[in-house]
C-alpha atoms as one frame of an Amber mdcrd trajectory, in Angstrom:
protein
  14.878  20.299-117.542  16.329  18.590-114.554  15.278  18.971-110.833  17.124
  16.283-108.658  15.335  14.108-106.314  17.610  15.829-103.732  15.989  19.304
-104.887  12.538  17.987-104.367  13.186  16.053-101.149  15.559  18.136 -98.763
  16.638  17.545 -95.182  15.352  20.317 -93.014  13.531  21.686 -90.051   9.777
  22.934 -89.509   7.576  24.670 -89.688   8.012  25.852 -93.046  10.164  25.405
 -96.112   9.384  28.817 -97.642   9.107  30.579 -94.445  11.800  28.916 -92.166
  14.289  26.890 -94.227  14.277  29.433 -97.174  15.188  32.580 -94.988  17.798
  30.525 -93.326  19.369  29.432 -96.539  19.090  33.068 -97.808  20.981  34.214
 -94.762  23.684  31.533 -95.299  24.114  32.870 -99.072  24.294  36.413 -97.734
  27.240  35.295 -95.607  29.031  33.383 -98.346  28.584  36.845-100.345  29.950
  38.859 -97.285  32.996  36.796 -97.180  33.964  37.389-100.821  33.296  41.044
-100.573  36.076  43.626-100.175  34.055  45.628 -97.627  34.589  45.108 -93.920
  31.182  44.958 -92.328  30.286  45.893 -88.760  26.744  45.138 -88.642  23.613
  43.329 -90.301  20.160  44.182 -90.831  16.996  42.085 -92.152  13.672  42.917
 -93.602  10.932  40.644 -94.347   8.283  41.547 -96.907   4.969  40.132 -98.111
   3.956  36.752 -96.954   7.236  36.467 -94.837   6.128  39.433 -93.082   2.651
  38.728 -92.458   3.145  35.199 -91.237   6.571  35.401 -90.225   6.215  35.167
 -86.569   4.076  32.013 -86.710   6.582  30.423 -88.999   9.548  31.490 -86.995
  11.013  33.440 -89.884  12.802  35.963 -87.843  14.592  33.393 -85.819  15.507
  31.287 -88.773  16.886  34.475 -90.476  18.875  35.393 -87.354  20.085  31.798
 -86.932  20.960  31.596 -90.533  23.099  34.775 -90.150  24.954  33.054 -87.253
  25.744  30.390 -89.625  22.961  27.692 -89.262  21.774  25.778 -92.064  18.597
  23.610 -92.244  20.453  20.282 -93.100  22.492  20.412 -90.129  20.532  22.148
 -87.922  21.149  21.430 -84.273  18.269  22.701 -81.955  20.262  22.714 -78.833
  23.061  24.868 -80.252  20.623  27.159 -81.956  18.772  27.894 -78.782  22.027
  28.917 -76.975  22.992  31.007 -79.891  19.835  32.944 -79.710  20.220  33.606
 -76.219  23.625  34.950 -76.677  22.332  37.175 -79.691  19.437  38.556 -77.706
  21.673  39.345 -74.695  24.799  40.718 -76.488  23.173  42.196 -79.762  25.939
  40.686 -81.676  26.077  37.855 -84.183  29.343  36.047 -84.770  29.228  34.263
 -88.209  31.880  31.731 -88.972  34.836  33.524 -90.911  33.510  36.983 -90.189
  33.925  37.947 -86.728  31.476  39.820 -84.555  28.760  41.880 -86.221  26.154
  44.251 -84.609  22.783  42.972 -84.756  19.931  43.804 -82.367  16.686  41.670
 -83.157  14.457  44.287 -81.986  15.783  47.146 -84.399  17.591  45.275 -87.163
  14.986  42.617 -87.952  11.966  44.613 -89.850   8.697  43.178 -90.759   7.673
  45.222 -93.641   3.784  44.855 -93.821   3.468  47.139 -96.996   3.266  45.982
-100.694   5.402  42.815-101.381   8.645  42.830-103.227   8.057  42.598-107.163
   9.454  39.298-107.709   7.318  37.084-105.309   5.239  36.979-102.454   8.200
  35.770-100.150  10.884  38.674-100.160  13.376  39.424 -97.850  16.365  41.908
 -97.932  19.475  41.497 -96.263  22.097  44.122 -95.582  25.584  44.651 -94.068
  26.587  47.856 -92.735  29.843  49.604 -91.772  30.871  51.278 -88.551  28.581
  54.261 -89.205  25.578  52.169 -89.990  25.775  53.086 -93.562  24.643  49.997
 -95.958  27.913  48.586 -97.952  26.193  45.398 -98.992  22.571  44.559 -99.904
  21.071  41.623-101.460  17.377  40.698-102.039  16.290  37.142-102.042  13.045
  35.351-102.736  12.062  32.148-101.010  10.001  30.506-103.724   8.839  27.260
-102.058  10.270  23.991-100.998  13.374  25.694 -99.525  14.420  26.929-102.905
  15.762  30.345-102.820  16.743  32.860-105.640  18.231  36.350-105.491  16.576
  39.006-107.177  19.053  38.941-110.275  18.470  35.024-110.468  14.665  35.351
-110.269  14.715  37.981-113.243  16.962  35.594-115.442  14.624  32.505-114.592
  15.104  29.609-112.327  17.592  28.058-114.837  19.579  25.923-112.245  20.136
  22.652-114.104  17.089  23.605-116.352  18.998  22.939-119.476  21.103  20.210
-118.074  22.656  17.623-120.507  20.789  14.471-119.309  19.516  11.776-121.314
  15.623  12.452-120.611  15.246  16.168-120.185  11.460  16.236-120.203   9.840
  19.493-119.237   6.194  18.475-119.584   4.336  15.446-118.845   3.619  14.921
-122.524   7.558  14.897-123.390   7.793  12.428-120.320   5.143   9.895-121.733
   6.824  10.479-125.339  10.393   9.483-123.961   9.159   6.730-121.887   7.534
   5.179-124.954  10.393   5.804-127.172  12.875   4.191-124.623  10.782   1.533
-123.105  11.777   2.867-119.624   9.644   3.689-116.752   9.512   7.341-115.248
  11.824   6.198-112.248  14.116   4.600-114.790  14.434   7.895-116.610  14.765
   9.947-113.416  17.500   7.512-112.342  19.523   7.895-115.538  19.139  11.523
-115.418  20.533  11.669-111.595  23.498   9.454-112.673  24.700  12.409-114.790
  25.532  14.272-111.492  26.454  11.482-108.894  27.377   7.947-108.704  25.062
   4.992-108.377  26.258   4.507-104.752  25.840   8.139-103.858  22.248   8.213
-105.459  21.305   5.054-103.687  22.455   6.224-100.390  20.903   9.473-100.589
  17.445   7.956-101.330  17.851   5.738 -98.465  18.714   8.752 -96.265  15.574
  10.683 -97.336  13.310   7.609 -96.654  15.242   7.201 -93.241  14.357  10.678
 -92.120  10.846  10.596 -93.425  10.175   7.355 -91.665  11.917   8.602 -88.305
   9.632  11.651 -88.473   6.492   9.299 -88.695   7.752   7.294 -85.785   8.589
  10.389 -83.553   5.289  11.959 -84.379   3.267   8.893 -83.443   5.206   9.005
 -79.944   4.968  12.858 -79.422   2.487  14.229 -77.024   1.562  17.469 -75.639
   0.646  21.018 -77.133   2.146  22.461 -80.097   3.857  25.811 -79.859   2.508
  29.037 -81.048  -0.509  29.990 -79.059  -3.288  28.031 -80.586  -2.908  25.266
 -78.050  -3.306  22.517 -80.613  -2.965  19.182 -79.117  -0.917  16.697 -80.776
  -3.103  13.728 -81.740  -1.035  11.208 -83.724  -0.211   9.122 -80.564  -3.824
   8.741 -79.464  -4.909   7.857 -83.019  -1.965   5.271 -83.182  -2.761   3.772
 -80.000  -6.294   3.376 -80.729  -5.606   1.681 -84.042  -3.181  -0.730 -82.480
  -5.839  -1.604 -79.803  -8.371  -2.227 -82.706  -6.153  -4.475 -84.641  -7.569
  -7.796 -85.097 -11.145  -7.051 -84.033 -13.774  -8.313 -86.449 -15.987  -5.376
 -86.064 -13.233  -2.889 -87.531 -14.779  -1.059 -90.502 -12.950  -1.162 -93.801
 -12.635   2.343 -93.864 -10.337   2.504 -90.912  -7.504   2.080 -93.497  -8.042
   5.713 -94.104  -7.241   6.457 -90.518  -3.853   4.686 -90.863  -2.993   6.882
 -93.835  -4.163  10.086 -91.994  -2.067   9.050 -88.986   1.190   8.735 -90.791
   0.682  12.097 -92.570  -0.474  13.846 -89.279   2.512  12.564 -87.538   4.809
  13.953 -89.853   2.989  17.430 -89.808   2.743  17.824 -86.141   6.529  17.147
 -85.900   6.984  19.988 -88.588   4.778  22.178 -86.397   6.856  21.362 -83.481
  10.024  22.578 -85.277  11.479  18.946 -85.735  13.537  17.458 -88.454  11.444
  16.845 -91.898  11.944  16.354 -95.563  10.577  18.619 -97.993   7.957  16.827
 -99.994   7.853  19.054-101.834   7.573  21.645 -98.988   7.058  21.500 -95.182
   3.748  22.477 -95.018   2.911  19.343 -97.299   5.552  17.139 -96.157   3.424
  14.403 -94.843   1.523  13.195 -97.889   4.533  11.372 -99.563   5.866   9.589
 -96.460   2.328   8.718 -95.359   1.622   6.879 -98.803   4.908   5.183 -98.875
   4.412   3.992 -95.162   0.958   2.851 -96.147   2.325   0.725 -99.264   5.087
  -0.673 -97.075   2.909  -1.788 -93.902  -0.419  -2.287 -95.453  -0.174  -3.414
 -98.944   0.019  -7.114 -99.609   3.331  -7.945-101.516   4.883  -4.422-100.983
   8.814  -4.450-101.014  11.307  -2.110 -99.634  13.325  -2.646-102.890  10.435
  -0.151-104.476  11.318   2.800-102.298  13.716   4.249-104.921  11.205   3.708
-107.575   8.646   5.575-105.480  10.608   8.576-104.424  12.183   8.934-107.902
   8.792   8.877-109.730   7.524  11.268-107.100  10.369  13.642-107.709   9.831
  13.479-111.419   6.227  14.597-110.976   7.131  17.269-108.532   9.601  18.622
-110.834   7.030  19.019-113.672   4.773  20.814-110.970   7.580  23.384-109.862
   8.749  23.880-113.330   5.553  24.656-115.025   3.620  26.173-112.094   4.531
  26.510-108.562   4.966  24.483-105.148   4.673  27.602-103.032   1.448  28.436
-101.002   2.229  32.187-100.993   2.359  32.077-104.769  -0.509  29.607-105.644
  -2.266  28.643-102.502  -2.344  25.160-100.754  -3.365  23.495-103.950   0.453
  24.329-104.924   1.496  22.517-101.586  -0.825  19.547-100.624  -2.089  19.391
-104.179   1.307  18.858-105.682   2.437  16.558-102.974  -0.750  14.467-103.473
   0.164  14.430-107.397   3.491  13.094-106.479   2.475  10.509-104.074  -0.371
   9.275-106.390   1.985   8.789-109.281   4.256   7.069-106.953   1.969   4.869
-105.751   0.611   3.880-109.070   4.135   3.189-110.115   5.160   0.635-107.440
   1.812  -1.138-107.667   2.735  -1.874-111.451   1.033   0.853-113.366   1.874
   1.689-116.861   3.589   5.192-117.493   0.093   6.417-118.772  -1.543   5.298
-115.641   1.097   6.846-113.581   0.646  10.286-115.247  -3.096   9.636-114.737
  -2.927   9.045-111.191  -0.813  12.253-110.831  -3.680  14.446-112.761  -6.391
  12.960-110.609  -4.853  13.869-107.420  -4.065  17.446-108.568  -7.120  18.070
-110.102  -9.122  17.499-107.138  -7.110  19.915-105.172  -7.419  22.788-107.579
  -8.437  25.984-106.063  -7.470  24.964-102.312  -6.522  28.200-100.590  -3.631
  28.548 -97.977  -5.306  30.252 -95.002  -3.274  29.219 -91.708  -4.870  30.182
 -88.517  -2.426  32.677 -86.728   0.172  31.853 -89.521   0.924  28.619 -87.951
   1.652  25.267 -89.959  -1.123  23.630 -87.724  -4.814  24.433 -88.829  -5.815
  23.409 -91.314  -2.388  22.191 -92.460  -2.020  19.075 -90.170  -5.293  17.268
 -90.996  -5.069  18.679 -94.739  -1.994  16.493 -95.259  -4.006  13.448 -93.962
  -6.655  14.002 -96.421  -4.296  14.587 -99.163  -2.831  11.081 -98.510  -6.087
   9.694 -98.674  -6.730  11.289-102.046  -3.309  10.339-103.379  -4.158   6.595
-102.722  -7.697   6.972-104.121  -6.153   8.644-107.212  -3.614   5.949-107.904
  -6.333   3.137-107.321  -8.657   5.023-109.671  -6.105   5.369-112.383  -5.104
   1.643-112.147  -8.706   0.675-112.833  -8.312   2.260-116.095  -6.044   2.201
-119.181  -4.382   5.466-118.910  -6.571   7.093-121.496  -8.149  10.368-119.846
  -9.608  13.645-120.929  -7.701  15.916-118.782  -3.793  15.753-119.072  -1.362
  16.378-116.335   0.072  19.264-118.059  -3.387  20.786-118.538  -4.102  20.374
-114.854  -0.592  21.877-113.888  -1.416  24.911-116.103  -4.883  25.358-114.663
  -3.340  25.162-111.098  -0.792  27.998-112.280  -3.561  30.215-113.725  -5.889
  29.584-110.510  -2.976  30.723-108.143  -2.383  33.582-110.446  -6.135  34.653
-110.068  -6.494  33.862-106.478  -6.905  36.778-104.065  -3.719  37.391-102.130
  -5.435  37.057 -98.794  -5.806  33.357 -99.588  -2.043  32.959-100.294  -0.466
  32.164 -97.082  -0.809  35.795 -95.560  -3.456  34.693 -92.936  -5.635  37.509
 -93.990  -8.629  35.481 -95.376 -10.467  32.239 -94.784 -10.088  30.262 -91.646
  -7.514  32.548 -90.435 -10.046  35.112 -89.911 -12.892  33.112 -89.017 -11.545
  30.917 -86.211 -10.553  32.607 -82.974  -6.530  32.398 -82.918  -5.940  32.930
 -79.162
């Protein structure tokens, strides 16, 4: 099994990897299909199903789909150009995708939110259609946004998510047990095995530059979040808090009366800064999703800024280790809140960050696996119940607590010898089963939990 570090950590935009980035990616894929089609299209239609329908407005799913059909993609998204394009589409009721010419599209009638039963393949389903001059459908494709910005057609989902799954790389571990066995046989760390796998697909220079870019975007996102002020969009009137927390922590530096637990506030700060940027629609990195984007960068920033002896040379090891663990979770369970609740998002992110932290602090492979298991185990059962369908409450604070749990899990694992009762594989399987059993109203539909018990306007 092989999922690249660049699959787990994608450059994108907020507020949601599955509800914003995924639909935009799906629309871009549909344009490619349409360009290769022998039919001449005159118009476009889109329908959103399941969780994409129920929380689509709060996640800007309709806007993302429309912009995707206009040729925008998450990794190169320009907000100013996007705003101008949306205004023109609304005014003219025409989309002009690159290489296809003008196509009829009225956002009021051609974008449908279907609140009936979800499509059969996944909770996040959408159907894109091209029509002829008479309005008859000439091309149709069903897409599923399966979390973390990953998108599959219905046919791909039915065949299994096999992209690179059987890749010919030297360490194709599909389970944590296999990962530990390969590490023991090779004498390599998880990061070293992951690096060797990555080098089957790109040069060392490309890998190093790509990893450096991932951290650059993550770190810039933290810094923007700590400087941002005002009210987050969406109607909940949630005030951005990261700057105020940062200013207070800076003012307290050097004071003898500062409590030791204040370090937790720094971890929360870094994570909340990222997720406030995400909620505002800014540039983030999926880690492994947008809703959980704050945990991994927060723990890495904590390591670099607060741990004695920390070195920037460890950044690649941190991110490669995190990606390896994230790949195991995605391959064997899910990273989608709409599929398994927030345990699959913040829980997975905490497991990734805990493993990475244990690795850069010198942990053995067994201790690294233990750290991931501890972090995931203590997120089991966590629901996804965003108020008003926005990635704000409880998502922003939840990332802060996820970062704290990740560091605690790494520290606890390093106090042991790596021998533990519950394996990471067992924990991942438990998460999958728990998500399967979880009621749909607790899986990113905003039909249960905090979403119905907190006034949302």
